[in-house]
C-alpha positions as CSV (number, residue, x, y, z in Angstrom):
1,M,0.0,0.0,-0.1
2,S,1.4,3.5,-1.1
3,D,1.7,6.3,1.5
4,W,-1.3,8.0,-0.5
5,D,-3.5,4.8,0.0
6,T,-2.6,4.7,3.6
7,A,-3.5,8.5,4.2
8,Y,-6.6,8.1,2.1
9,A,-7.9,5.1,4.1
10,S,-7.1,6.7,7.6
11,A,-8.8,10.1,6.6
12,P,-11.8,10.9,8.5
13,S,-15.2,11.0,6.6
14,V,-16.9,14.7,6.2
15,D,-20.0,15.8,5.2
16,A,-20.4,17.7,1.8
17,V,-20.8,21.3,1.8
18,L,-23.0,22.9,-0.7
19,L,-21.7,25.9,-2.5
20,A,-23.8,28.8,-4.0
21,A,-22.6,29.9,-7.4
22,T,-21.1,33.1,-6.1
23,D,-19.1,31.7,-3.3
24,P,-15.5,32.2,-3.7
25,L,-13.6,29.2,-4.7
26,Y,-10.1,30.3,-4.7
27,I,-7.8,33.5,-4.8
28,L,-4.9,33.9,-7.2
29,Y,-2.3,36.6,-6.4
30,T,-0.3,38.2,-8.7
31,S,3.5,38.9,-7.5
32,G,3.2,42.8,-7.9
33,T,6.1,43.1,-10.2
34,M,4.4,46.0,-12.1
35,G,2.8,47.8,-8.9
36,K,1.0,46.9,-6.1
37,P,0.2,43.0,-5.7
38,K,-3.3,42.2,-6.8
39,G,-5.7,39.3,-6.6
40,I,-8.5,38.0,-8.3
41,V,-11.5,35.8,-6.9
42,R,-12.8,32.9,-8.8
43,D,-16.2,31.8,-8.2
44,E,-17.7,28.2,-8.1
45,P,-19.0,28.2,-11.9
46,V,-15.4,28.3,-12.8
47,S,-15.0,24.8,-11.7
48,S,-18.1,23.6,-13.5
49,T,-16.3,24.2,-16.7
50,I,-13.7,21.3,-16.4
51,E,-13.8,19.4,-19.4
52,D,-10.9,17.0,-19.0
53,P,-12.4,13.5,-18.4
54,A,-9.2,12.6,-16.2
55,V,-10.1,15.5,-14.1
56,L,-13.6,14.7,-13.9
57,D,-13.1,11.0,-13.1
58,S,-10.6,12.2,-10.1
59,L,-13.4,14.4,-8.8
60,R,-15.9,11.7,-8.5
């Protein structure tokens, strides 16, 4: 059994959390090389645009 399998098998179960389409999913920050550092907030609908079958399969 790999380290990943061991960690996965010992991870506690958690309940799913429903997200609204406007809930922040992640924040990307720039390095600020052209001035002040900046950030962009991406919301949940971005994640629903994933079309790569391998990525979709890994999320199931």
